[in-house]
Structures are given as C-alpha cells and as structure tokens.
matplotlib code that plots the C-alpha trace (Angstrom):
import matplotlib.pyplot as plt

x = [-46.8, -50.2, -53.8, -56.4, -60.1, -62.4, -66.0, -69.1, -72.8, -72.3, -69.8, -66.1, -62.9, -59.4, -56.3, -52.6, -51.6, -48.4, -50.0, -51.8, -53.2, -54.9, -56.3, -57.8, -59.3, -60.7, -62.4, -63.9, -65.2, -66.6, -68.6, -69.7, -70.8, -72.8, -74.7, -75.3, -76.6, -78.9, -80.5, -80.7, -84.5, -85.0, -83.6, -85.9, -88.3, -91.2, -90.3, -92.2, -91.8, -91.2, -87.8, -86.8, -84.8, -83.0, -82.2, -80.7, -78.5, -77.4, -76.5, -74.6, -72.7, -71.8, -70.5, -68.5, -67.0, -64.0, -63.0, -59.7, -58.8, -55.1, -53.5, -54.0, -55.0, -57.8, -59.1, -59.1, -60.9, -63.6, -67.1, -70.2, -73.2, -76.2, -79.0, -82.3, -84.7]
y = [-161.2, -162.8, -162.7, -160.1, -160.9, -158.0, -158.3, -156.2, -157.0, -160.7, -160.9, -161.5, -162.0, -162.9, -161.6, -161.4, -158.3, -158.0, -156.6, -153.2, -153.4, -156.7, -155.3, -152.3, -154.6, -156.8, -153.9, -152.8, -156.3, -156.7, -153.5, -154.5, -158.0, -156.4, -154.2, -157.3, -159.3, -156.5, -156.4, -160.1, -160.2, -157.7, -160.2, -163.2, -164.4, -163.8, -160.1, -158.3, -154.9, -151.6, -150.9, -154.6, -154.1, -151.1, -153.3, -155.9, -153.3, -152.0, -155.4, -156.2, -153.0, -154.0, -157.3, -155.7, -152.9, -154.9, -155.9, -154.4, -153.0, -153.9, -150.8, -149.0, -145.9, -147.7, -149.1, -145.7, -144.2, -146.9, -145.6, -147.6, -147.4, -145.6, -147.7, -147.3, -145.0]
z = [86.7, 87.1, 86.0, 86.6, 86.6, 85.6, 86.5, 85.7, 86.0, 86.2, 83.4, 84.0, 82.0, 83.1, 81.3, 82.0, 84.0, 82.0, 78.9, 79.3, 75.7, 76.5, 79.7, 77.8, 75.2, 77.9, 79.6, 76.4, 75.5, 79.0, 78.7, 75.3, 76.6, 79.4, 76.8, 74.6, 77.6, 78.7, 75.3, 74.5, 75.1, 72.3, 69.8, 70.7, 68.0, 70.4, 70.7, 68.1, 69.7, 68.0, 66.4, 66.4, 63.2, 64.9, 67.9, 65.6, 63.9, 67.3, 68.6, 65.4, 65.8, 69.3, 68.1, 65.3, 67.3, 68.5, 65.0, 63.9, 67.3, 67.0, 68.6, 71.9, 70.0, 68.2, 71.4, 73.1, 70.1, 70.0, 70.6, 71.5, 69.2, 70.4, 71.8, 69.9, 71.8]

ax = plt.figure().add_subplot(projection="3d")
ax.plot(x, y, z, "-o")
ax.set_aspect("equal")
plt.show()
C-alpha cells in the first residue's frame, strides 16, 4: 500500500491507495478545486462584471458540494453546479 498523487490543471492531491472511497473523494475535490481556481478572478473586488452575484453563488455551491459526502453512493451522485452563462 502506498500513496497516489492525482494532478489536474496545476492542482494535485495525495491520498492513500488503500481506500477507494478517499480516492473518489479526492478526485471530486480536485475537479472542484480546478473549477474554483479558474473562476477566482470573477470574485475579485475589482471585477464589477455582469452576473457577479451569480458567480459568487456558483463558487459557494462548489465549496459546499463536498459537505456531507460520507458514503461512496453520495460521492457518485454528487453533481457540479452550473457555471453562470
């Protein structure tokens, strides 16, 4: 048993390879983190663009989506919020 490092778009996370549940959660969080990082600029005080409030709601939903994911079924059923258009 060892450690697996999962990387995506400059983000990475290391988890034990002995727990499939933790690996699944790590992949989900990594994808979520990439989406948060790619939309960081929309939450800057200097960004007064359209739909700023919608972007804040979207980003909060991304942060909240991993709360309560305590079973493999819940992780598999998790859905990402829709990015404002």
